C-alpha positions in Angstrom: 46.6 14.6 26.9 45.6 15.7 30.4 47.0 13.6 33.1 44.6 10.8 33.9 44.8 7.5 35.7 44.3 5.4 32.6 47.6 6.3 30.8 50.4 3.9 31.6 53.3 5.2 33.7 55.7 4.8 30.8 53.8 7.4 28.9 54.3 9.9 31.8 58.0 9.0 32.1 58.5 9.7 28.4 56.4 12.9 28.5 58.5 14.2 31.3 61.8 13.4 29.5 60.7 14.8 26.1 58.0 17.5 26.9 58.4 19.5 23.7 58.1 16.4 21.5 55.0 15.3 23.3 53.5 18.7 23.1 54.0 18.7 19.3 52.6 15.2 18.9 49.5 16.1 21.0 49.0 19.3 19.0 49.2 17.3 15.8 46.5 14.9 17.1 44.3 17.7 18.2 44.6 19.5 14.8 43.9 16.3 12.9 40.8 15.6 15.0 39.5 19.1 14.5 40.3 19.3 10.7 37.1 17.8 9.5 33.5 16.9 10.1 33.9 13.6 12.1 32.7 13.7 15.7 34.8 12.6 18.6 33.3 9.1 18.8 33.7 8.4 15.1 37.3 9.7 15.2 38.2 7.4 18.1 36.6 4.4 16.3 38.7 5.2 13.2 41.8 5.5 15.3 40.9 2.2 17.0 40.8 0.5 13.6 44.2 1.9 12.7 45.6 0.7 16.1 44.2 -2.7 15.4 45.7 -2.7 11.9 49.2 -2.1 13.3 48.7 -4.6 16.1 49.4 -2.0 18.8 47.9 -3.4 22.0 48.5 -0.1 23.9 46.9 2.0 21.2 43.9 -0.3 21.1 43.5 0.0 24.9 43.9 3.8 24.6 41.4 4.3 21.8 38.8 2.0 23.4 39.0 4.1 26.5 38.7 7.3 24.4 35.9 5.9 22.3 34.0 5.0 25.5 34.6 8.5 26.9 33.3 9.9 23.6 30.0 7.9 24.0 30.7 4.7 22.0 29.1 1.5 23.2 30.8 -1.8 23.7 29.0 -3.1 20.6 30.1 -0.1 18.5 33.7 -0.7 19.6 33.5 -4.4 18.7 31.8 -3.6 15.4 34.6 -1.1 14.5 37.1 -3.9 14.9 35.2 -6.7 13.2 34.3 -4.4 10.2 38.0 -4.3 9.2 38.6 -8.0 9.4 38.8 -8.4 5.6 41.4 -5.7 5.5 43.6 -6.7 8.5 42.9 -10.4 8.6 41.1 -12.5 11.2 44.1 -13.1 13.5 44.8 -9.3 13.8 41.1 -8.6 14.3 40.8 -11.3 16.9 43.9 -10.0 18.8 42.4 -6.4 18.7 39.1 -7.7 20.0 40.8 -9.4 23.0 42.6 -6.1 23.7 39.4 -4.2 23.5 37.8 -6.7 25.8 40.5 -6.0 28.4 39.3 -2.4 28.7 35.6 -3.3 28.4 35.9 -5.9 31.2 37.5 -3.4 33.5 34.7 -1.0 32.7 32.1 -3.6 33.5 33.9 -4.5 36.8 34.1 -0.9 37.9 30.4 -0.4 37.2 29.6 -3.5 39.2 31.8 -2.3 42.0 30.2 1.2 41.9 26.7 -0.4 42.0 27.5 -2.4 45.0 29.0 0.6 46.8 25.9 2.7 46.0 23.7 -0.1 47.4 25.8 -0.5 50.5 26.7 -3.5 52.5 24.4 -6.5 52.3 
């Protein structure tokens, strides 16, 4: 994972402490993503579903960001989560939706901020 401003500081602290381990984990992830016919967006949506299933708030945040970067829309992200409700249960799906909305709300806020900056002062 290239250094970016969306990864939490704890990630970078652990990566610095255990660089060989993190290199191996990242290589495994890259190999898995490249092992078949799924495109990047679909792969991130699948991983989002897995993150929701294990109730990992951080992983849900991460895969929502990655799905958006791969071209997924907010509706596709929400659909990926609600489509697994019968498998993971409503409380888990609802929690994952709220975590996804954390990221989606930040994206909306940054777009609004960028739009105001492009327009200039009123």
